[in-house]
Structures are given as structure tokens and as C-alpha cells.
C-alpha positions as a printed NumPy array, in Angstrom:
array([[-55.574, 212.757,  63.183],
       [-58.88 , 211.397,  62.187],
       [-60.716, 213.225,  59.185],
       [-63.34 , 212.715,  56.674],
       [-61.097, 212.898,  53.593],
       [-58.045, 211.64 ,  55.293],
       [-58.026, 208.261,  56.939],
       [-55.227, 207.17 ,  59.102],
       [-54.678, 203.844,  60.98 ],
       [-51.921, 205.726,  62.897],
       [-51.405, 209.551,  63.228],
       [-49.144, 210.971,  60.5  ],
       [-45.569, 211.342,  61.811],
       [-44.167, 213.607,  58.928],
       [-46.06 , 216.298,  56.98 ],
       [-44.745, 218.424,  54.11 ],
       [-46.511, 221.871,  53.235],
       [-45.654, 223.32 ,  49.943],
       [-45.803, 227.038,  49.728],
       [-42.692, 228.568,  47.956],
       [-43.803, 232.306,  48.208],
       [-42.897, 235.426,  50.096],
       [-43.707, 236.682,  53.611],
       [-47.108, 238.141,  52.98 ],
       [-48.199, 235.093,  51.009],
       [-46.793, 233.02 ,  54.068],
       [-48.832, 234.924,  56.514],
       [-51.995, 234.271,  54.788],
       [-51.587, 230.49 ,  55.52 ],
       [-51.059, 230.835,  59.308],
       [-54.733, 230.021,  60.264],
       [-54.496, 226.893,  58.118],
       [-51.186, 225.91 ,  59.705],
       [-52.518, 226.495,  63.07 ],
       [-55.555, 224.178,  62.384],
       [-53.157, 221.516,  61.   ],
       [-50.911, 221.683,  63.996],
       [-54.023, 221.442,  66.393],
       [-55.201, 218.39 ,  64.468],
       [-51.741, 216.756,  64.273],
       [-49.944, 217.937,  67.427],
       [-47.224, 215.321,  67.351],
       [-46.294, 215.303,  63.732],
       [-43.134, 216.793,  62.319],
       [-44.414, 219.466,  59.873],
       [-41.953, 220.712,  57.255],
       [-42.574, 223.859,  55.109],
       [-41.149, 223.371,  51.626],
       [-40.393, 226.915,  50.617],
       [-37.843, 229.688,  49.659],
       [-34.639, 230.198,  51.69 ],
       [-36.127, 233.502,  52.949],
       [-38.762, 231.479,  54.836],
       [-36.325, 230.38 ,  57.477],
       [-37.239, 233.361,  59.688],
       [-40.88 , 232.515,  59.28 ],
       [-40.381, 228.812,  60.293],
       [-38.359, 229.902,  63.474],
       [-41.106, 232.478,  64.341],
       [-43.838, 230.044,  63.846],
       [-42.175, 227.072,  65.567],
       [-45.439, 226.187,  67.353],
       [-46.939, 225.195,  63.917],
       [-43.762, 224.21 ,  61.821],
       [-40.672, 222.146,  62.764],
       [-38.381, 222.45 ,  59.674],
       [-37.812, 223.994,  56.318],
       [-36.881, 222.304,  53.138],
       [-35.682, 224.714,  50.56 ],
       [-37.271, 224.538,  47.221],
       [-34.645, 225.414,  44.356],
       [-37.388, 227.004,  42.024],
       [-38.32 , 226.23 ,  38.591],
       [-38.633, 228.163,  35.241],
       [-42.068, 230.024,  35.351],
       [-42.099, 230.503,  39.175],
       [-40.99 , 234.133,  39.483],
       [-40.318, 234.247,  43.286],
       [-36.685, 233.413,  43.029],
       [-34.18 , 232.701,  40.348],
       [-34.532, 229.047,  39.476],
       [-31.679, 226.539,  40.217],
       [-32.753, 223.565,  38.057],
       [-29.379, 221.697,  38.686],
       [-30.558, 221.465,  42.375],
       [-33.888, 219.837,  41.603],
       [-32.755, 216.104,  41.602],
       [-31.078, 216.512,  44.945],
       [-34.152, 218.485,  46.323],
       [-36.46 , 215.63 ,  45.209],
       [-34.076, 213.   ,  46.708],
       [-33.903, 214.825,  50.102],
       [-37.762, 215.268,  50.254],
       [-38.209, 211.485,  49.439],
       [-35.788, 210.421,  51.92 ],
       [-37.897, 212.148,  54.649],
       [-40.767, 209.734,  53.996],
       [-43.696, 212.123,  54.276],
       [-46.853, 210.486,  55.247],
       [-48.811, 213.615,  53.922],
       [-47.9  , 216.363,  51.502],
       [-50.244, 219.427,  51.33 ],
       [-50.173, 221.857,  48.432],
       [-50.838, 225.428,  49.83 ],
       [-49.148, 227.268,  46.969],
       [-52.059, 227.973,  44.767],
       [-54.386, 226.618,  41.772],
       [-52.139, 223.541,  41.047],
       [-51.291, 224.3  ,  37.422],
       [-47.551, 224.31 ,  38.01 ],
       [-47.036, 222.967,  41.468],
       [-48.977, 219.795,  41.662],
       [-46.518, 217.661,  39.699],
       [-43.76 , 219.031,  42.135],
       [-45.586, 218.031,  45.238],
       [-46.308, 214.678,  43.78 ],
       [-42.542, 214.261,  43.489],
       [-41.944, 214.753,  47.188],
       [-42.914, 211.027,  47.629],
       [-45.556, 211.397,  50.235],
       [-47.934, 208.382,  50.853],
       [-50.799, 210.827,  50.564],
       [-51.054, 214.107,  48.646],
       [-53.654, 216.848,  49.256],
       [-54.345, 220.218,  47.83 ],
       [-55.957, 222.412,  45.239],
       [-56.624, 221.539,  41.58 ],
       [-57.907, 223.856,  38.744],
       [-61.663, 223.548,  38.725],
       [-61.721, 222.565,  35.041],
       [-59.474, 219.405,  35.618],
       [-60.92 , 216.121,  36.354],
       [-60.979, 215.672,  40.068],
       [-58.06 , 213.735,  41.418],
       [-59.537, 212.365,  44.468],
       [-61.243, 213.209,  47.794],
       [-58.073, 214.893,  49.145],
       [-58.068, 217.488,  46.458],
       [-60.262, 220.604,  46.442],
       [-61.225, 222.736,  43.223],
       [-59.41 , 226.092,  43.7  ],
       [-61.888, 228.413,  45.498],
       [-61.471, 231.598,  43.244],
       [-64.126, 233.575,  45.029],
       [-62.542, 233.415,  48.631],
       [-60.039, 235.712,  50.304],
       [-56.506, 234.315,  50.451],
       [-56.621, 233.037,  54.071],
       [-59.895, 231.471,  53.673],
       [-58.826, 229.431,  50.714],
       [-56.351, 227.635,  52.891],
       [-58.739, 227.126,  55.79 ],
       [-61.333, 225.908,  53.253],
       [-59.009, 223.065,  52.424],
       [-58.378, 222.203,  55.952],
       [-62.17 , 221.92 ,  56.373],
       [-62.327, 219.913,  53.166],
       [-59.839, 217.458,  54.669],
       [-61.993, 217.209,  57.803],
       [-59.503, 219.29 ,  59.857],
       [-61.431, 221.615,  62.285],
       [-60.675, 225.407,  61.84 ],
       [-61.319, 227.216,  65.148],
       [-60.055, 230.539,  63.936],
       [-59.278, 232.364,  60.787],
       [-57.541, 235.218,  62.44 ],
       [-53.885, 235.723,  61.56 ],
       [-51.321, 236.073,  64.383],
       [-47.726, 237.166,  64.564],
       [-45.855, 235.851,  67.67 ],
       [-43.662, 238.581,  69.133],
       [-40.398, 237.555,  70.935],
       [-38.655, 239.199,  73.966],
       [-35.826, 240.141,  71.525],
       [-38.353, 241.837,  69.039],
       [-39.66 , 243.959,  71.933],
       [-36.263, 244.848,  73.196],
       [-35.109, 246.037,  69.617],
       [-38.286, 248.099,  69.55 ],
       [-37.576, 249.542,  72.801],
       [-34.039, 250.415,  72.119],
       [-34.957, 252.009,  68.917],
       [-37.668, 254.172,  70.484],
       [-35.214, 255.405,  73.315],
       [-32.503, 256.241,  70.783],
       [-34.916, 258.254,  68.608],
       [-37.052, 259.757,  71.407],
       [-40.07 , 257.842,  69.892],
       [-43.254, 257.229,  71.559],
       [-45.   , 254.418,  69.653],
       [-48.414, 254.935,  71.083],
       [-48.373, 258.41 ,  69.559],
       [-46.807, 257.375,  66.05 ],
       [-48.272, 256.862,  62.656],
       [-46.3  , 254.631,  60.293],
       [-46.029, 255.35 ,  56.583],
       [-44.653, 252.568,  54.546],
       [-44.376, 253.476,  50.761],
       [-42.55 , 250.413,  49.492],
       [-43.611, 247.104,  48.026],
       [-41.578, 244.3  ,  46.385],
       [-43.124, 244.964,  42.943],
       [-42.98 , 248.477,  41.531],
       [-46.551, 247.922,  39.972],
       [-47.841, 247.565,  43.693],
       [-46.472, 251.086,  44.845],
       [-48.79 , 254.038,  45.13 ],
       [-46.915, 257.187,  43.795],
       [-44.343, 258.374,  46.391],
       [-45.612, 261.986,  46.074],
       [-48.963, 260.927,  47.364],
       [-47.541, 259.21 ,  50.394],
       [-45.692, 262.425,  50.957],
       [-48.873, 264.487,  50.726],
       [-50.452, 261.994,  53.326],
       [-47.384, 262.276,  55.58 ],
       [-47.475, 266.141,  55.225],
       [-51.071, 266.43 ,  56.303],
       [-50.372, 264.197,  59.283],
       [-47.493, 266.22 ,  60.336],
       [-49.274, 269.373,  59.94 ],
       [-52.223, 268.105,  62.181],
       [-49.361, 267.555,  64.954],
       [-49.064, 263.789,  64.537],
       [-45.776, 261.895,  64.855],
       [-44.905, 260.314,  61.65 ],
       [-42.384, 257.588,  61.012],
       [-41.347, 256.453,  57.57 ],
       [-40.464, 252.63 ,  57.304],
       [-38.766, 250.519,  54.521],
       [-36.017, 248.06 ,  54.115],
       [-32.471, 249.096,  53.287],
       [-33.189, 248.312,  49.642],
       [-35.807, 250.881,  49.665],
       [-33.672, 253.718,  50.875],
       [-33.961, 255.675,  47.606],
       [-37.754, 255.441,  47.796],
       [-38.077, 256.607,  51.487],
       [-35.627, 259.422,  50.785],
       [-37.835, 260.642,  48.109],
       [-40.859, 260.74 ,  50.482],
       [-38.673, 262.524,  53.184],
       [-37.411, 265.058,  50.78 ],
       [-41.008, 266.025,  49.764],
       [-42.139, 266.712,  53.234],
       [-41.432, 270.125,  54.798],
       [-41.814, 268.671,  58.43 ],
       [-39.567, 266.627,  60.615],
       [-40.441, 262.955,  60.061],
       [-38.633, 260.027,  61.89 ],
       [-36.784, 257.842,  59.315],
       [-36.686, 254.321,  60.303],
       [-35.52 , 252.925,  56.878],
       [-33.505, 249.823,  57.481],
       [-33.35 , 250.26 ,  61.152],
       [-35.747, 247.244,  62.089],
       [-35.723, 243.673,  61.656],
       [-39.143, 242.164,  60.728],
       [-39.78 , 241.32 ,  64.334],
       [-38.724, 244.855,  65.547],
       [-41.017, 246.446,  63.084],
       [-44.033, 244.178,  64.04 ],
       [-43.238, 244.963,  67.753],
       [-43.334, 248.698,  66.936],
       [-46.427, 248.399,  64.639],
       [-48.251, 246.631,  67.569],
       [-47.962, 249.774,  69.594],
       [-48.712, 252.458,  66.969],
       [-51.769, 254.241,  66.104],
       [-51.903, 253.661,  62.479],
       [-50.261, 252.278,  59.428],
       [-50.635, 253.755,  55.799],
       [-49.207, 251.427,  53.319],
       [-49.436, 249.575,  50.035],
       [-50.963, 246.099,  49.613],
       [-47.849, 244.319,  50.606],
       [-46.409, 242.139,  53.366],
       [-46.508, 244.826,  56.048],
       [-50.332, 245.149,  55.768],
       [-50.584, 241.477,  56.742],
       [-48.323, 242.113,  59.711],
       [-50.529, 244.998,  60.856],
       [-53.629, 242.605,  60.534],
       [-51.769, 239.995,  62.584],
       [-50.813, 242.31 ,  65.354],
       [-54.222, 244.105,  65.36 ],
       [-53.038, 247.72 ,  64.386],
       [-55.521, 249.812,  62.169],
       [-54.296, 250.448,  58.738],
       [-55.391, 252.28 ,  55.52 ],
       [-54.242, 250.169,  52.556],
       [-53.712, 251.27 ,  48.883],
       [-53.997, 248.364,  46.382],
       [-52.236, 248.914,  43.18 ],
       [-52.656, 246.184,  40.646],
       [-53.342, 243.436,  43.155],
       [-56.553, 241.318,  43.393],
       [-58.341, 243.106,  46.026],
       [-60.905, 240.427,  46.734],
       [-58.074, 237.975,  47.21 ],
       [-55.431, 239.769,  49.218],
       [-57.315, 242.455,  51.214],
       [-57.359, 241.995,  55.107],
       [-60.428, 240.176,  56.227],
       [-61.514, 242.989,  58.676],
       [-62.21 , 245.84 ,  56.154],
       [-63.377, 248.073,  58.979],
       [-60.018, 247.927,  60.826],
       [-58.036, 247.735,  57.568],
       [-59.985, 249.736,  54.699],
       [-58.48 , 249.171,  51.253],
       [-58.618, 251.874,  48.542],
       [-58.368, 250.741,  44.846],
       [-59.105, 251.82 ,  41.358],
       [-60.58 , 249.233,  39.057],
       [-59.091, 248.706,  35.739],
       [-59.565, 245.808,  33.134],
       [-55.875, 244.9  ,  33.536],
       [-56.206, 243.95 ,  37.21 ],
       [-54.827, 241.813,  38.588],
       [-51.393, 242.693,  37.296],
       [-48.507, 240.274,  37.019],
       [-45.936, 243.04 ,  35.668],
       [-43.07 , 243.992,  38.011],
       [-43.588, 247.583,  36.781],
       [-46.619, 248.865,  34.983],
       [-46.164, 249.024,  31.246],
       [-48.595, 251.858,  30.882],
       [-49.252, 254.918,  33.105],
       [-49.986, 253.133,  36.371],
       [-53.648, 254.047,  36.098],
       [-54.71 , 251.687,  38.903],
       [-52.511, 253.479,  41.351],
       [-53.084, 257.113,  40.003],
       [-56.844, 256.52 ,  40.261],
       [-56.582, 256.491,  44.096],
       [-56.685, 260.098,  45.172],
       [-54.798, 261.647,  48.287],
       [-58.066, 262.953,  49.467],
       [-59.713, 259.514,  49.503],
       [-56.744, 258.178,  51.568],
       [-56.868, 261.088,  54.047],
       [-60.63 , 260.504,  54.509],
       [-59.906, 257.024,  55.562],
       [-56.951, 258.261,  57.676],
       [-59.257, 260.632,  59.507],
       [-61.88 , 258.184,  60.078],
       [-59.609, 255.703,  61.597],
       [-58.119, 258.507,  63.929],
       [-61.604, 259.76 ,  64.825],
       [-62.663, 256.261,  65.826],
       [-59.721, 255.873,  67.966],
       [-60.446, 259.301,  69.779],
       [-63.998, 258.258,  70.249],
       [-63.194, 254.973,  71.794],
       [-60.709, 256.564,  74.275],
       [-63.065, 259.29 ,  75.269]])
């Protein structure tokens, strides 16, 4: 790999990429990981991340070779920290003798010291704009860019060509078989189905369930097949939605793996959801969506194609929100009206009908 900011007498053999975040956050780095693999096709690339990232590494085996589990630290809310495991974690990382460690986690306030301790010969990544520049392999955090473009910007800064900024989600034969079996069992025609996904990991990111129910009721009244999706942990939430709709909806709660859901989503007409991981999956498989963003930083997290994936949101001075549950009256979510969401749903459906005419 020959780059302007990275200079190698021999290609790197081992590269570490630090991003200890959840699925939606990981999906946003796919264009950067793709560019890194294209630039270093023979390197062993290890993701340093959460235990839940194992499935991500397996799915993106064209870009990643291994997972090194980060045990967490105080102040990093993605998992319960296990500080007693940190010495062993650092020892394991240093034993791998990384040629390069890339910080793809964030601004660098918390994590740059962690990445330094991985023991790589060269460290690259982001740093806060107000810090004294560390060197040519670091980029001041580009706060004005959407999330996927921050990481491709770092690749470009390092001299790594970026050929595409599109997300992708590789589907396996097992994913498709799961989807097909579920469709047969439930007598479901994916091409005629609209998915409604009311959940999100943070309560502050959830649009009110009664409003999702109102959207689902309108869709059912118009003759559309509506399926409600969610994880097993979201059963009480999806049950609330189903109980509020006086029409037969298909309940897919807990019935799909991530891959099975993605295979189903790839065939469906439309997704209506919160600004959460499933919206990034929709963008990756090219399915139109209508996204309601409660609390999040819309400029940062919205899909890049705003025409295919319109995002509705209500501005508030407290955005972006870091609370698990809103401490006030969830004004940012309640500020998005059902009629506004339905207007975008109708626009998406009408556009599909026009394109198929």
C-alpha cells in the first residue's frame, strides 16, 4: 500500500481498526473498510470492537479477517466495562504486532490513548480540531460530514483511494433460505409487503408507538400488507402496536435473524422506522424507507440518499440527545406528526407505482 500520509517499504501485514460500537455504527464504516481492503488486499485486518461485532466480521469477511474484543472502559456506554480485562486485552493486542492501527471510533477524546496502547508501529485516526496536530496520519474530526463520509475522508487523507461511498450488506444463501421459509410459513409475499419497525435501542430514539400504529392502520386500510418487525426484547413494544391496529398485521417479532431480516427487507416495498440500525440496513440493500429521527444528530446519521430515504425530524435545542430515555416530554419525537410521515409514505409508494407503470 503506497499512500501520501502512510509510507511503507513493504505492505502492511497486520492492521487493527478500532470501532467499539453497535451495528448501525459499524455499517457506516463499510465504505471505508472496503477502501482499506482494496488498498491492502493481503493484509490481515482485525476489527477491535464489541463482542456483538462477531457476526459483522463474519458477514464482511471480504473486508475483515478477525475480531479482537475490547472489554470497555468507564465513560463508554456501549457495554458494561470490564476494567480487570484491560491488561490482558492490551497484551493480546501488542502480541499481534500490528503494523497499523486506525481509530475509526470518533473524535478521539477518549479512544486515542486506547489505540496508542495497541502497540502498532503506526497509528492513524481522528483528533479533536482544537488539539495540536499529532502528525500527518491524523485528521481533525470533520464534524460537518455525514457519518459514512467521515471515515472515507480519513481514508482519503491517508492517501487510500475511495471508489464508492455506498453501503453494502452481503446476503448469504442461508439468509435467503430463512427469508423464503418464513414467507412460506406466513403466506407472505415480500414484494407486496411494507415493514414497520417501531423499536430502537435507546428509548429516546423511539417515535411514539401509537403514531406507528396510526401509520400501520392507514396502510392496512389502503389494502397494503403490513408486517411489524422487532427483536425478542421488543416484544412488549410491538405488541402495543399490534393491539392498537384494528386490522390483521403480520407479526415478525423475534422471528428473523439480522441476515433473514435483511433478505426480507431487500424484497419489500418500503420500511417505516426510527433512526436506528435497520435504517442503515435498508440503505445498504437499496429498499426505500421513511425514517423518523428522534433525538439523534440528523446531519450525521441520516442516510446519504435523502430521496430514497427521507428523514423527518423536529428541531430542539437539546439535540443531539445522549439520554437513554427523554427526561422531559420527548418533544423531538412528538413534534413529528403522523400526517407528515404518511405524506412521505404516499410519495414513496406513488413513485414506485409510476416507475412500474
